[in-house]
C-alpha positions in Angstrom: 101.8 70.1 85.4 105.0 67.6 85.6 107.5 66.9 82.8 109.7 63.9 83.8 112.7 63.3 81.5 112.6 59.7 80.4 115.9 59.5 78.7 119.3 61.1 78.8 120.1 64.3 76.8 123.0 63.6 74.6 123.1 66.7 72.7 122.1 70.3 73.3 118.5 70.8 73.9 116.7 74.3 73.7 113.8 74.6 76.2 113.0 78.2 75.4 109.2 78.5 75.2 108.7 75.7 77.6 106.9 78.0 80.1 103.9 77.7 82.5 101.9 80.2 80.9 102.2 78.7 77.4 101.3 75.2 78.6 98.4 76.3 80.8 95.1 74.6 79.6 96.7 72.3 77.4 95.8 68.5 77.5 98.7 66.0 77.8 98.6 65.2 74.2 98.9 68.9 73.3 102.0 69.5 75.4 103.4 66.1 73.8 103.2 67.8 70.4 105.2 71.0 71.4 108.4 71.2 69.3 111.8 72.1 70.8 115.2 72.0 69.3 117.6 69.2 70.3 120.8 69.9 68.3 120.0 70.7 64.7 116.6 69.1 64.7 113.1 69.6 66.2 111.6 67.1 68.5 108.6 66.7 70.3 108.2 67.2 74.2 106.5 63.8 74.2 109.6 62.2 72.9 111.8 63.5 75.8 109.4 63.6 78.7 106.5 61.7 80.5 103.9 64.5 80.9 101.6 64.3 83.9 98.8 66.8 84.6 98.2 67.6 88.0 95.4 68.9 90.1 93.8 72.5 89.5 95.9 73.8 92.4 98.9 73.5 90.3 97.5 75.8 87.6 100.1 78.1 86.3 102.9 75.9 87.6 105.2 73.8 85.8 107.7 71.1 87.3 110.5 69.7 85.2 112.4 66.8 86.6 115.7 65.2 85.3 119.3 66.0 84.6 119.0 68.9 82.4 122.7 69.9 82.3 122.8 69.9 78.4 119.4 71.9 78.4 119.7 75.7 77.8 117.3 78.7 78.0 115.1 77.1 80.8 112.7 79.8 81.8 113.9 82.2 79.1 111.4 85.0 78.6 109.3 83.9 81.4 106.4 86.6 82.2 104.3 84.8 84.7 103.8 81.8 86.6 106.1 79.3 88.6 108.8 77.1 87.0 110.3 74.4 89.3 113.4 72.5 88.0 114.8 69.5 90.0 118.1 68.4 88.6 121.2 70.2 86.8 120.5 72.9 84.4 122.5 74.2 81.3 123.2 77.9 80.3 121.2 80.8 79.8 118.4 79.9 82.4 116.1 82.8 83.2 117.4 84.8 80.2 115.4 88.1 79.7 112.9 87.2 82.3 110.5 89.7 82.9 108.3 88.2 85.7 107.3 84.9 87.5 109.4 82.7 89.6 112.2 80.2 88.6 113.1 77.6 91.2 116.2 75.4 90.4 117.2 72.6 92.9 120.5 71.6 91.2 123.7 73.3 89.9 123.5 75.7 86.9 125.6 76.5 84.0 126.7 80.1 82.7 124.8 83.2 82.1 122.0 82.7 84.6 119.4 85.7 84.6 121.3 87.1 81.5 119.5 90.5 80.7 116.9 89.7 83.4 114.1 92.5 83.6 112.1 91.3 86.4 110.7 88.2 88.3 112.4 85.9 90.9 115.1 83.2 90.7 116.2 80.9 93.5 119.0 78.3 92.9 119.7 75.7 95.5 123.1 75.0 94.1 126.1 76.4 92.5 126.1 78.5 89.3 128.8 79.3 86.6 130.1 82.4 85.0 128.2 85.8 84.2 125.0 85.7 86.4 122.9 88.7 85.3 125.3 89.6 82.3 124.3 91.2 79.1 123.2 89.3 76.1 126.0 88.2 73.9 127.1 91.6 72.3 124.8 93.6 74.4 125.6 96.5 76.8 122.7 96.1 79.5 123.0 93.5 82.1 120.2 92.5 84.7 117.9 95.5 85.0 115.4 94.1 87.4 114.2 91.3 89.6 115.9 89.2 92.3 118.4 86.3 92.2 119.2 84.2 95.2 122.0 81.5 94.9 122.3 79.2 97.9 125.7 78.1 96.7 128.6 79.8 95.0 128.9 81.7 91.8 131.5 82.0 89.2 133.3 85.0 87.5 131.7 88.5 86.4 128.8 88.2 88.8 126.6 91.2 87.9 128.4 92.4 85.0 126.9 95.6 83.7 124.1 95.1 86.3 121.7 98.1 86.2 119.1 97.2 88.8 117.8 94.5 91.0 119.2 92.4 93.8 121.6 89.4 93.6 122.4 87.2 96.6 125.2 84.5 96.7 125.3 82.6 99.9 128.8 81.3 99.8 131.7 82.3 97.4 132.1 84.0 94.0 134.5 84.2 91.4 136.7 87.1 90.1 135.4 90.6 88.7 132.0 90.6 90.8 130.2 94.0 89.7 132.4 94.4 86.9 131.2 97.5 84.9 128.2 97.7 87.3 126.0 100.8 87.0 123.4 100.1 89.7 121.6 97.5 91.8 122.9 95.5 94.6 125.0 92.2 94.9 125.4 90.7 98.3 128.1 87.9 98.7 128.0 86.0 101.8 131.4 84.4 101.3 134.6 85.8 99.7 134.7 87.3 96.4 137.7 86.5 94.2 140.0 89.2 92.5 139.0 92.7 91.2 135.5 93.1 92.7 133.8 96.4 91.6 136.5 96.6 88.5 135.2 99.6 86.5 131.9 99.9 88.4 130.3 103.4 88.4 127.3 103.0 90.8 125.5 100.4 92.6 126.3 98.5 95.9 128.5 95.3 96.5 128.4 93.8 100.1 131.2 91.4 100.4 130.9 89.7 103.9 134.0 87.4 103.6 136.6 89.9 102.1 139.1 92.4 103.8 140.2 95.9 102.7 143.4 94.3 101.4 141.3 92.5 98.8 140.1 95.5 97.0 141.4 97.3 94.1 143.6 100.6 94.4 140.5 102.4 92.8 138.5 102.1 95.9 139.0 104.7 98.7 137.8 104.1 102.3 134.8 106.6 103.2 133.3 105.8 106.5 132.3 103.2 109.0 128.5 103.0 109.6 125.6 100.8 110.1 124.0 100.6 106.6 120.4 101.8 106.4 119.9 99.3 103.6 120.1 96.3 105.6 116.7 96.4 107.4 115.3 97.2 104.1 116.9 94.2 102.6 115.6 92.1 105.5 112.2 92.9 104.7 112.5 92.5 101.1 114.0 89.0 101.9 111.0 88.2 104.1 108.6 89.3 101.5 110.1 87.1 99.1 110.2 84.2 101.4 114.2 83.5 101.2 114.8 83.0 105.1 118.1 81.1 104.0 119.8 84.5 103.5 118.8 86.6 106.3 121.9 85.5 108.3 124.0 87.4 105.8 122.8 90.7 107.1 123.9 90.1 110.6 127.4 92.2 110.9 126.3 95.4 112.5 129.1 97.7 111.2 130.6 97.9 107.8 133.3 100.0 106.3 132.5 101.7 103.1 134.6 102.1 99.9 133.8 104.3 96.9 135.1 103.5 93.6 136.1 102.6 91.0 137.9 105.9 91.2 139.8 104.9 87.9 136.6 105.2 86.2 135.3 108.3 88.2 132.9 105.9 89.7 130.7 106.5 92.7 130.0 102.8 93.6 129.9 101.3 96.8 131.7 98.4 98.3 130.9 97.3 102.0 133.2 95.0 104.2 132.4 94.0 107.8 134.2 96.3 110.2 
């Protein structure tokens, strides 16, 4: 099924609930009558999108095309199916995902993969702040699943992350892995200031940084060949993300433990 935007979005649009599993088996007329919030009023999808039913091979698959930079909560709560978005996307995409796959070909706002529990997200573009962070007022960040950003990311990447894998091909902002409890973050470029601030456990790989970039709360432990790298390579192959395999090339890494200011045993790896 394809939803083609037919006019510009001028006020905030909430697309939570517009999911492959929900629309599966509906006719075009039934999909057109599905309501969403546009600002403070409800509108039907048929007022915003041209709806095209595609062949049976695309069952369980939804494509949304257009500039959705003012549309939030795309893919929120998704549990199954495949959702493809071609165009810019607003905030909270993939919020609380439990399964399925979300592909975005365009830049994304803040809070991607917020409180994500499972599933797969791939972004061909740049992403804003707080990827994988907790819900507003919450304490649990991303606790499962995989996020691949083939561009850059903003501040607080992986805030309070508990599990899962997060990969950024180029740079990220400040406070990557802030209050991280578990999981793996891989940054192909350079991370901003204070990576690993208050982290307790988990692993952050910073391919573009040097030891002098780290906080004083991180102490050098050893130089080694991380056994996790072949495992990540297999996982990337299974998930079909060849664009990130080159990030695993450095053979030797320096391992730093911290944040010792919080009695943490987290890991930051920097190429030797």
